[in-house]
C-alpha positions as CSV (number, residue, x, y, z in Angstrom):
1,M,18.2,-12.3,-8.3
2,S,17.8,-14.3,-5.1
3,A,16.4,-17.7,-4.9
4,P,12.6,-18.0,-4.4
5,K,11.7,-17.6,-0.8
6,D,9.3,-20.5,-1.2
7,F,11.7,-23.1,-2.5
8,R,9.6,-25.8,-3.9
9,T,10.5,-29.2,-5.4
10,T,7.3,-29.7,-7.2
11,H,8.8,-31.9,-9.9
12,W,10.7,-34.0,-7.4
13,S,7.4,-34.5,-5.6
14,V,5.9,-35.8,-8.8
15,V,8.8,-38.2,-9.1
16,L,8.6,-39.4,-5.6
17,A,4.8,-39.8,-5.8
18,A,5.2,-42.0,-8.9
19,R,7.4,-44.5,-7.0
20,F,4.4,-46.2,-5.4
21,S,2.1,-48.8,-6.9
22,P,-0.3,-47.5,-9.5
23,T,-2.9,-45.2,-8.0
24,E,-4.8,-42.3,-9.4
25,L,-2.1,-40.1,-7.9
26,S,0.8,-42.0,-9.3
27,V,-0.7,-42.3,-12.8
28,A,-1.3,-38.5,-12.8
29,A,2.3,-38.0,-11.6
30,L,3.7,-40.2,-14.3
31,E,1.6,-38.4,-16.9
32,S,3.0,-35.1,-15.7
33,L,6.5,-36.5,-15.8
34,S,6.1,-37.9,-19.3
35,R,4.7,-34.7,-20.7
36,S,7.6,-32.7,-19.4
37,Y,10.4,-35.1,-20.5
38,W,8.9,-37.0,-23.4
39,M,10.6,-35.0,-26.1
40,P,14.2,-35.1,-24.6
41,V,13.9,-38.8,-24.0
42,Y,12.4,-39.6,-27.4
43,A,15.1,-37.5,-29.1
44,F,17.9,-39.2,-27.2
45,I,16.6,-42.7,-28.2
46,R,16.3,-41.6,-31.9
47,R,19.8,-40.2,-31.8
48,R,21.0,-43.6,-30.5
49,G,19.9,-45.1,-33.8
50,H,16.4,-46.4,-33.1
51,P,13.7,-45.8,-35.9
52,P,10.7,-43.7,-35.0
53,A,8.3,-46.6,-34.3
54,D,10.8,-48.3,-31.9
55,A,11.7,-45.0,-30.3
56,Q,8.0,-44.3,-29.5
57,D,7.7,-47.8,-27.9
58,L,10.9,-47.4,-26.0
59,T,10.0,-44.0,-24.7
60,Q,6.6,-45.2,-23.4
61,E,8.2,-48.3,-21.9
62,F,11.0,-46.3,-20.3
63,F,8.5,-44.2,-18.2
64,A,6.4,-47.3,-17.4
65,R,9.4,-49.3,-16.2
66,M,10.4,-46.6,-13.9
67,I,7.2,-47.4,-12.0
68,E,7.2,-51.2,-12.5
69,K,10.8,-51.7,-11.6
70,K,10.8,-49.0,-8.9
71,W,13.7,-47.2,-10.4
72,L,12.4,-44.1,-8.9
73,D,13.4,-45.4,-5.5
74,A,16.9,-44.0,-6.5
75,A,15.4,-40.7,-7.4
76,D,16.2,-38.9,-4.2
77,S,15.9,-35.1,-4.3
78,E,19.0,-35.0,-2.1
79,K,21.1,-36.9,-4.5
80,G,21.3,-34.5,-7.4
81,R,19.4,-33.1,-10.3
82,F,16.5,-34.9,-11.9
83,R,17.9,-34.3,-15.4
84,T,21.1,-36.2,-14.5
85,F,19.1,-39.0,-12.9
86,L,16.8,-39.4,-15.9
87,L,19.6,-39.5,-18.4
88,T,21.6,-42.1,-16.4
89,A,18.5,-44.3,-16.1
90,L,17.7,-43.9,-19.8
91,T,21.2,-44.9,-20.8
92,R,21.1,-48.0,-18.6
93,F,17.7,-48.9,-19.9
94,L,18.8,-48.8,-23.5
95,A,22.0,-50.8,-22.7
96,N,19.8,-53.5,-21.2
97,E,17.4,-53.8,-24.0
98,H,18.5,-57.1,-25.6
99,D,15.3,-58.9,-26.4
100,R,12.9,-56.5,-28.1
101,A,10.5,-59.2,-29.0
102,Q,9.7,-59.6,-25.3
103,R,9.5,-55.9,-24.7
104,L,6.3,-54.7,-23.1
105,K,4.4,-53.0,-25.9
106,R,4.0,-49.3,-25.1
107,G,4.6,-49.8,-21.4
108,G,2.9,-53.1,-20.9
109,G,-0.3,-52.1,-22.7
110,M,-0.6,-48.9,-20.6
111,I,-0.3,-45.7,-22.7
112,V,1.7,-43.6,-20.2
113,V,0.6,-40.4,-21.8
114,A,-1.2,-39.8,-25.1
115,L,1.3,-37.7,-27.1
116,D,1.6,-37.5,-30.9
117,A,4.8,-39.2,-31.9
118,T,4.4,-37.9,-35.4
119,D,4.7,-34.3,-34.0
120,A,7.8,-35.3,-32.1
121,E,9.4,-36.8,-35.2
122,N,8.5,-33.8,-37.3
123,R,10.1,-31.6,-34.7
124,L,13.3,-33.6,-34.9
125,I,13.3,-33.6,-38.7
126,H,13.2,-29.8,-38.8
127,E,16.0,-29.5,-36.2
128,P,19.1,-27.9,-37.8
129,V,21.6,-30.6,-38.8
130,D,24.4,-30.6,-36.3
131,T,27.0,-32.9,-34.7
132,R,25.5,-33.0,-31.2
133,T,25.8,-36.3,-29.3
134,P,22.6,-37.9,-28.0
135,E,23.5,-36.5,-24.6
136,Q,23.9,-33.0,-25.9
137,Q,20.6,-33.3,-27.8
138,F,18.9,-34.5,-24.7
139,D,20.2,-31.4,-22.8
140,R,19.2,-29.1,-25.6
141,L,15.6,-30.4,-25.7
142,W,15.5,-30.4,-21.9
143,A,16.3,-26.7,-22.0
144,E,13.8,-26.0,-24.8
145,S,11.0,-27.9,-23.0
146,L,11.8,-26.0,-19.8
147,L,11.6,-22.6,-21.6
148,E,8.4,-23.7,-23.3
149,R,6.8,-24.3,-20.0
150,V,8.0,-20.9,-18.8
151,L,6.5,-19.1,-21.8
152,S,3.2,-21.1,-21.4
153,R,3.0,-19.9,-17.7
154,L,3.8,-16.4,-18.7
155,E,1.1,-16.3,-21.4
156,E,-1.5,-17.6,-18.9
157,E,-0.5,-14.8,-16.4
158,F,-0.2,-11.9,-18.9
159,D,-3.3,-12.8,-20.9
160,G,-5.5,-13.4,-17.8
161,T,-8.5,-11.4,-16.7
162,G,-9.7,-10.5,-20.2
163,R,-6.4,-9.3,-21.5
164,S,-6.0,-11.9,-24.3
165,G,-3.4,-11.0,-26.9
166,R,-1.2,-8.9,-24.6
167,F,1.5,-11.5,-24.3
168,A,1.7,-12.0,-28.1
169,V,2.7,-8.4,-28.4
170,L,5.0,-8.1,-25.4
171,Q,6.9,-11.3,-25.8
172,T,9.0,-9.9,-28.6
173,Y,10.8,-7.8,-26.1
174,L,12.0,-10.7,-24.1
175,L,15.1,-11.4,-26.1
176,E,15.6,-8.0,-27.7
177,D,16.1,-4.6,-26.3
178,R,13.2,-3.1,-28.2
179,G,11.7,-6.1,-30.0
180,T,10.5,-5.9,-33.5
181,L,7.9,-3.3,-32.6
182,S,8.5,0.2,-31.3
183,Y,6.9,1.0,-28.0
184,S,4.5,3.4,-29.7
185,D,3.4,0.7,-32.1
186,A,2.9,-1.8,-29.3
187,A,0.9,0.8,-27.3
188,A,-1.3,1.4,-30.3
189,R,-2.0,-2.3,-30.8
190,L,-2.8,-2.8,-27.1
191,G,-4.6,0.4,-26.5
192,M,-2.1,1.4,-23.8
193,T,0.3,4.3,-23.2
194,E,4.0,3.9,-24.1
195,S,4.9,4.2,-20.4
196,A,2.4,1.4,-19.6
197,V,4.0,-0.8,-22.4
198,K,7.5,-0.2,-21.0
199,A,6.2,-1.1,-17.5
200,G,4.6,-4.2,-18.9
201,V,7.9,-5.2,-20.6
202,F,9.8,-4.7,-17.4
203,R,7.4,-6.9,-15.5
204,L,7.4,-9.5,-18.3
205,R,11.2,-9.8,-18.2
206,R,11.4,-9.9,-14.5
207,R,8.7,-12.6,-14.3
208,Y,10.4,-14.6,-17.0
209,G,13.5,-14.7,-14.9
210,E,11.6,-15.7,-11.9
211,L,9.7,-18.5,-13.7
212,V,12.9,-19.9,-15.2
213,R,14.4,-20.2,-11.7
214,E,11.2,-21.8,-10.4
215,E,11.2,-24.4,-13.2
216,I,14.9,-25.2,-12.5
217,A,14.2,-25.3,-8.7
218,N,11.6,-28.0,-9.4
219,T,14.4,-30.3,-10.8
220,V,17.2,-29.9,-8.2
221,G,17.5,-31.1,-4.7
222,D,18.8,-28.0,-3.0
223,E,18.8,-24.2,-3.5
224,S,22.6,-24.3,-3.8
225,E,22.2,-26.1,-7.1
226,I,20.0,-23.6,-8.8
227,E,22.8,-21.3,-10.0
228,A,24.8,-24.2,-11.5
229,E,21.8,-25.6,-13.3
230,L,20.9,-22.1,-14.5
231,G,24.4,-21.7,-15.9
232,H,24.0,-25.1,-17.6
233,L,20.8,-23.9,-19.2
234,L,22.4,-20.8,-20.5
235,H,25.3,-22.8,-21.8
236,V,23.1,-25.3,-23.6
237,M,21.0,-22.5,-25.2
238,S,24.0,-20.4,-26.3
């Protein structure tokens, strides 16, 4: 599949917008950034040995400091992938955290984004026990977060215009040849013909691939990097 004709760097635009002093735009940009990468960052900090309460504070502060200290000045879309920039900045941030007593509480009193840390911790607790390094865990949750955004976008598209529930039936065919339902059963549930279900599955799979590429394109600086990052995604999820 070729790269999207309209190559967009939406996520990089969010990063670059957040470089400036706090405005309505930069706050919205930071919130979007935090929502997309909260879980990978939080998991990385936890895997580095910080307890949940400290990890929540550190995660909030990390995103806030990117604005305060203008770390995002180094986040140039022509200098590589945002995933790499973020992990490098996070590693340096933790290495320089010597005096926790003086640490800005939850980003200097500003809650960067209202996310439930309890939910994040519960998700980590239920992760299978493994020997991943913090960096590998970061990449894994980066990949999962990206795919969750893709599935959310797919659901919005396929359940739109009064077709609620269609995605829940068709999504089972994304990763399996025939899913857990036969085409005839799916057709009966959806009130469609089998040929219409097959056509819907084809469109769903094609759109899934397109959206994965779009999400990846949002985090790299050049079209030439899409294939490498897609390969990394597949490797991480294998």
